[in-house]
C-alpha positions as CSV (number, residue, x, y, z in Angstrom):
1,M,-8.1,-56.5,-21.9
2,A,-11.5,-54.8,-20.4
3,H,-12.6,-52.6,-17.5
4,T,-15.0,-53.5,-15.3
5,G,-14.5,-51.0,-12.4
6,K,-15.7,-47.9,-12.4
7,R,-14.8,-44.9,-13.7
8,R,-13.0,-42.6,-12.0
9,Q,-14.2,-38.9,-12.6
10,T,-12.7,-36.0,-11.3
11,G,-12.7,-32.8,-10.9
12,F,-14.0,-31.1,-7.5
13,S,-17.3,-31.7,-5.6
14,L,-19.9,-29.1,-5.2
15,L,-18.8,-28.8,-2.1
16,E,-15.1,-28.3,-2.0
17,L,-15.4,-25.2,-4.6
18,I,-18.0,-23.2,-1.8
19,I,-15.3,-24.2,0.8
20,V,-12.4,-22.3,-0.9
21,M,-14.3,-20.2,-1.7
22,A,-15.0,-18.9,2.1
23,I,-12.5,-19.5,2.5
24,M,-11.0,-17.1,0.0
25,A,-14.2,-14.7,1.6
26,L,-12.2,-15.1,5.0
27,G,-8.9,-14.2,3.8
28,F,-10.4,-11.0,1.9
29,A,-12.2,-10.0,4.4
30,F,-9.3,-9.0,6.8
31,V,-6.8,-7.7,3.6
32,A,-9.0,-4.8,2.1
33,P,-9.0,-3.1,5.1
34,N,-5.0,-3.5,6.1
35,F,-4.6,-2.9,2.1
36,A,-6.9,0.4,3.2
37,R,-5.3,1.4,5.5
38,T,-1.3,0.7,3.8
39,L,-2.2,3.1,0.8
40,D,-3.5,5.4,3.5
41,G,0.0,5.5,5.2
42,V,2.2,5.2,1.8
43,R,0.2,8.7,0.6
44,F,0.8,9.8,4.5
45,K,4.3,10.1,3.7
46,S,3.7,11.1,0.7
47,A,2.3,14.0,1.6
48,V,5.3,15.1,4.2
49,R,7.8,14.4,1.2
50,E,5.8,16.2,-0.6
51,V,5.1,19.2,1.2
52,A,9.6,19.2,2.0
53,S,9.8,19.1,-1.4
54,G,8.6,22.9,-2.2
55,L,10.6,23.5,0.9
56,R,13.4,23.1,-0.3
57,Q,12.0,24.1,-4.0
58,A,11.8,26.9,-3.1
59,R,14.9,28.1,-0.9
60,G,16.7,26.2,-4.6
61,I,14.3,29.4,-6.2
62,A,16.1,31.8,-4.1
63,L,19.4,31.5,-4.3
64,S,19.7,30.4,-8.0
65,Q,17.9,32.9,-9.0
66,T,18.6,35.7,-5.9
67,Q,16.0,36.8,-4.8
68,E,13.0,36.3,-2.2
69,A,11.0,32.8,-2.9
70,V,8.0,32.3,-0.5
71,F,6.3,28.5,-0.2
72,F,2.6,29.4,1.0
73,L,0.6,27.7,2.3
74,D,-3.3,26.8,3.3
75,V,-3.6,25.1,5.9
76,E,-8.0,24.8,5.5
77,E,-7.9,24.8,1.8
78,R,-5.0,21.9,1.6
79,I,-2.8,23.8,-1.3
80,Y,0.8,25.0,-1.3
81,R,1.7,27.1,-3.9
82,I,5.7,28.2,-4.4
83,D,5.5,32.5,-6.0
84,Q,7.5,32.0,-9.0
85,Q,5.3,29.0,-10.6
86,R,1.7,29.8,-9.3
87,K,1.2,26.5,-10.0
88,T,-0.7,24.8,-6.9
89,H,-0.1,21.7,-5.1
90,S,-2.8,19.6,-3.8
91,L,-2.2,17.6,-0.1
92,P,-4.9,14.2,0.9
93,K,-8.2,15.8,2.3
94,F,-8.0,13.2,5.5
95,I,-3.9,14.8,6.9
96,E,-3.8,17.5,9.3
97,F,-1.2,20.6,9.4
98,T,-0.7,23.2,11.1
99,L,2.0,26.0,10.0
100,E,3.6,27.9,12.0
101,T,5.6,30.5,11.0
102,A,6.8,34.2,11.7
103,E,3.7,36.3,12.5
104,S,4.0,38.5,9.7
105,E,3.7,36.6,7.2
106,M,0.5,35.0,8.7
107,T,-1.5,36.5,5.8
108,G,-5.0,34.2,7.3
109,P,-6.3,32.3,9.8
110,N,-4.6,28.9,7.7
111,R,-2.7,30.7,5.5
112,G,0.8,32.1,6.1
113,N,4.2,32.2,4.4
114,I,7.7,30.8,4.7
115,R,9.9,33.6,3.1
116,F,13.2,32.3,1.9
117,F,16.6,35.2,1.3
118,P,18.7,35.0,-1.6
119,D,21.5,34.1,0.8
120,G,19.4,31.1,1.3
121,S,18.8,31.7,5.0
122,S,14.4,31.7,5.4
123,T,12.1,33.3,7.8
124,G,11.9,30.0,9.2
125,G,9.1,27.7,10.6
126,R,7.4,24.4,10.9
127,I,4.9,22.1,9.1
128,I,3.0,20.0,11.8
129,L,1.3,16.9,9.5
130,K,-0.5,14.2,11.2
131,W,-2.7,11.6,10.3
132,G,-3.8,10.0,13.1
133,S,-2.5,9.5,15.4
134,R,1.4,10.1,13.8
135,K,2.9,13.4,13.1
136,R,5.5,14.3,11.1
137,R,6.9,17.6,11.0
138,V,8.7,20.2,8.7
139,D,10.9,21.8,9.8
140,I,12.8,25.0,8.3
141,N,16.0,26.2,9.6
142,W,15.7,30.3,10.4
143,L,19.5,31.1,9.6
144,T,20.5,28.5,7.3
145,G,16.6,28.0,5.6
146,R,17.4,23.6,5.6
147,V,14.3,21.7,5.6
148,T,14.4,18.7,7.8
149,L,11.7,15.8,8.8
150,G,10.7,14.7,12.2
151,D,8.6,12.8,14.1
152,V,6.2,14.5,16.5
153,N,7.1,15.0,20.2
154,E,4.3,14.7,22.6
155,E,5.7,17.4,24.1
156,T,6.7,19.1,21.6
């Protein structure tokens, strides 16, 4: 039995493909900036944790080796180092830092130390990390040397 009707072609027309591509382009236009901002947010949180971890590591060294350990932070260069390790750690350039520590521990206008003692205590201080409207603080208790994280209130 022979078919007398037209053969139906399968596939998409050029117009349909252009419309789909335009919709995809619009979707990517909205997703890409949000993705970049989300990535910076993750890097910000990571930097806060990294600073806190470095401080805790310095305290652990002081306790385990029963000698002073120094956490050095250069705000302008965005680097920190633990005195006993000599390795320098870099922090993201888009984050602003503020160091509050004892005046005797300031080694320059934007550089200073937080010193941990063999009994676990420290010179104490605070490091504030800021990215856009987000601010986090890393507090170091002078009596116990305990390192805690928190949000920054406007009056702080």
